[in-house]
Backbone as numpy.savetxt, mean C-alpha at the origin, in Angstrom:
# Nx Ny Nz CAx CAy CAz Cx Cy Cz
27.36 24.80 -0.48 27.06 24.26 -1.80 25.57 24.37 -2.07
25.28 24.70 -3.28 23.89 24.77 -3.68 23.40 23.37 -4.06
22.09 23.25 -4.14 21.50 21.95 -4.43 21.97 21.41 -5.78
22.05 22.29 -6.79 22.46 21.84 -8.12 23.90 21.34 -8.09
24.76 22.03 -7.36 26.16 21.60 -7.26 26.25 20.26 -6.54
25.48 20.10 -5.47 25.47 18.82 -4.76 24.99 17.70 -5.68
23.94 17.98 -6.45 23.41 16.97 -7.36 24.44 16.58 -8.42
25.09 17.57 -9.00 26.09 17.28 -10.02 27.26 16.50 -9.44
27.68 16.83 -8.23 28.75 16.07 -7.56 28.31 14.64 -7.33
27.08 14.48 -6.88 26.56 13.13 -6.64 26.51 12.34 -7.94
26.06 12.99 -9.02 25.99 12.31 -10.31 27.36 11.85 -10.78
28.36 12.69 -10.60 29.70 12.33 -11.04 30.28 11.19 -10.22
29.97 11.16 -8.93 30.49 10.11 -8.06 29.76 8.79 -8.27
28.45 8.84 -8.48 27.65 7.63 -8.55 27.47 7.08 -9.96
27.55 7.93 -10.95 27.28 7.51 -12.32 28.46 6.74 -12.88
28.15 5.62 -13.48 29.20 4.82 -14.12 29.24 5.08 -15.61
28.06 5.27 -16.19 27.95 5.53 -17.63 26.88 6.56 -17.87
27.09 7.30 -18.87 26.08 8.26 -19.28 25.15 7.56 -20.26
23.83 7.74 -20.11 22.92 7.07 -21.06 23.11 7.60 -22.47
22.85 6.74 -23.41 23.02 7.12 -24.82 21.98 8.16 -25.22
22.25 8.85 -26.30 21.31 9.86 -26.79 20.00 9.20 -27.19
18.90 9.81 -26.80 17.59 9.29 -27.15 17.13 8.14 -26.27
17.82 7.87 -25.19 17.46 6.74 -24.32 16.05 6.91 -23.75
15.77 8.09 -23.22 14.45 8.33 -22.62 13.35 8.21 -23.67
13.61 8.70 -24.88 12.60 8.60 -25.94 12.32 7.15 -26.31
13.37 6.33 -26.39 13.17 4.91 -26.71 12.38 4.21 -25.61
12.69 4.51 -24.37 11.97 3.88 -23.26 10.50 4.29 -23.30
10.23 5.56 -23.51 8.84 6.02 -23.54 8.07 5.42 -24.71
8.69 5.25 -25.86 8.01 4.60 -26.99 7.66 3.16 -26.65
8.58 2.46 -25.99 8.29 1.07 -25.62 7.16 1.01 -24.59
7.16 1.92 -23.63 6.10 1.93 -22.61 4.76 2.21 -23.27
4.73 3.17 -24.19 3.47 3.50 -24.88 2.98 2.37 -25.77
3.88 1.52 -26.24 3.46 0.43 -27.12 2.92 -0.77 -26.34
3.11 -0.81 -25.04 2.60 -1.92 -24.24 1.07 -1.89 -24.20
0.44 -3.06 -24.19 -1.03 -3.08 -24.15 -1.53 -2.67 -22.76
-2.65 -1.97 -22.76 -3.27 -1.56 -21.51 -3.97 -2.77 -20.89
-3.97 -2.87 -19.57 -4.67 -4.00 -18.94 -6.17 -3.87 -19.18
-6.78 -4.99 -19.48 -8.22 -5.00 -19.77 -9.01 -5.02 -18.47
-9.97 -4.14 -18.38 -10.85 -4.10 -17.21 -12.03 -5.02 -17.52
-11.87 -6.27 -17.17 -12.89 -7.25 -17.52 -13.65 -7.74 -16.31
-14.34 -8.80 -16.52 -15.17 -9.40 -15.48 -14.34 -9.89 -14.30
-13.16 -10.44 -14.57 -12.35 -11.00 -13.49 -11.87 -9.91 -12.54
-11.55 -8.73 -13.07 -11.11 -7.62 -12.22 -12.24 -7.16 -11.32
-13.42 -7.03 -11.86 -14.57 -6.59 -11.08 -14.91 -7.62 -10.00
-14.86 -8.90 -10.35 -15.16 -9.94 -9.36 -14.13 -9.98 -8.26
-12.85 -9.83 -8.61 -11.83 -9.88 -7.58 -11.95 -8.68 -6.65
-12.33 -7.52 -7.20 -12.54 -6.34 -6.35 -13.70 -6.55 -5.40
-14.74 -7.20 -5.88 -15.89 -7.49 -5.00 -15.48 -8.44 -3.88
-14.73 -9.47 -4.24 -14.30 -10.42 -3.21 -13.36 -9.77 -2.21
-12.49 -8.90 -2.69 -11.59 -8.20 -1.78 -12.37 -7.29 -0.85
-13.37 -6.61 -1.37 -14.21 -5.74 -0.54 -14.98 -6.55 0.49
-15.53 -7.67 0.06 -16.26 -8.53 0.98 -15.34 -9.08 2.06
-14.16 -9.49 1.68 -13.20 -10.01 2.67 -12.81 -8.92 3.67
-12.65 -7.70 3.19 -12.31 -6.59 4.08 -13.43 -6.32 5.08
-14.69 -6.35 4.62 -15.83 -6.13 5.50 -15.92 -7.24 6.54
-15.74 -8.47 6.11 -15.81 -9.60 7.05 -14.68 -9.51 8.08
-13.50 -9.16 7.65 -12.37 -9.04 8.58 -12.61 -7.92 9.59
-13.12 -6.80 9.14 -13.41 -5.69 10.06 -14.52 -6.07 11.04
-15.54 -6.76 10.55 -16.62 -7.20 11.43 -16.10 -8.16 12.49
-15.23 -9.07 12.09 -14.65 -10.01 13.07 -13.80 -9.26 14.10
-13.09 -8.23 13.67 -12.29 -7.45 14.61 -13.17 -6.71 15.60
-14.29 -6.17 15.12 -15.22 -5.47 16.01 -15.83 -6.44 17.02
-16.22 -7.61 16.57 -16.79 -8.61 17.47 -15.75 -9.04 18.51
-14.52 -9.24 18.09 -13.46 -9.62 19.03 -13.21 -8.51 20.05
-13.21 -7.25 19.60 -13.00 -6.14 20.53 -14.15 -6.04 21.52
-15.39 -6.19 21.05 -16.53 -6.16 21.97 -16.48 -7.31 22.97
-16.04 -8.47 22.52 -15.89 -9.61 23.42 -14.87 -9.32 24.51
-13.75 -8.70 24.13 -12.71 -8.38 25.11 -13.20 -7.34 26.12
-13.95 -6.34 25.65 -14.49 -5.32 26.56 -15.48 -5.97 27.52
-16.35 -6.83 27.00 -17.32 -7.52 27.86 -16.60 -8.41 28.87
-15.53 -9.06 28.45 -14.75 -9.89 29.36 -14.12 -9.05 30.46
-13.59 -7.88 30.10 -12.98 -6.99 31.09 -14.02 -6.49 32.08
-15.18 -6.09 31.58 -16.23 -5.60 32.47 -16.75 -6.71 33.37
-16.87 -7.91 32.87 -17.34 -9.02 33.70 -16.33 -9.35 34.80
-15.05 -9.10 34.54 -14.04 -9.33 35.57 -14.23 -8.35 36.73
-14.56 -7.09 36.42 -14.80 -6.12 37.49 -16.07 -6.46 38.26
-17.10 -6.95 37.57 -18.34 -7.32 38.23 -18.12 -8.53 39.13
-17.35 -9.49 38.68 -17.13 -10.71 39.42 -16.31 -10.46 40.69
-15.39 -9.51 40.67 -14.55 -9.25 41.85 -15.18 -8.25 42.80
-16.23 -7.56 42.37 -16.89 -6.62 43.25 -16.12 -5.31 43.42
-15.25 -4.98 42.51 -14.51 -3.73 42.61 -15.45 -2.58 42.26
-15.45 -1.57 43.10 -16.31 -0.41 42.87 -15.46 0.83 42.70
-16.02 1.80 42.02 -15.30 3.08 41.86 -15.53 3.97 43.03
């Protein structure tokens, strides 16, 4: 079976109703009539806070990783294990 035949078979099995004429055009007109979101002060501030929170979280992760590495190395120093 070709892809188009498989698609048509799937459509016939899964489709319950055929959309009315002009359905896509009506949907697109409604979508185009919706107001665009305003890029205002609140959006810019929230983006800054999100960026700051991301930087702080990454910095905390780096500090925690360095602490764990230092802890691991101190364990080898304390036990006197040599290579």
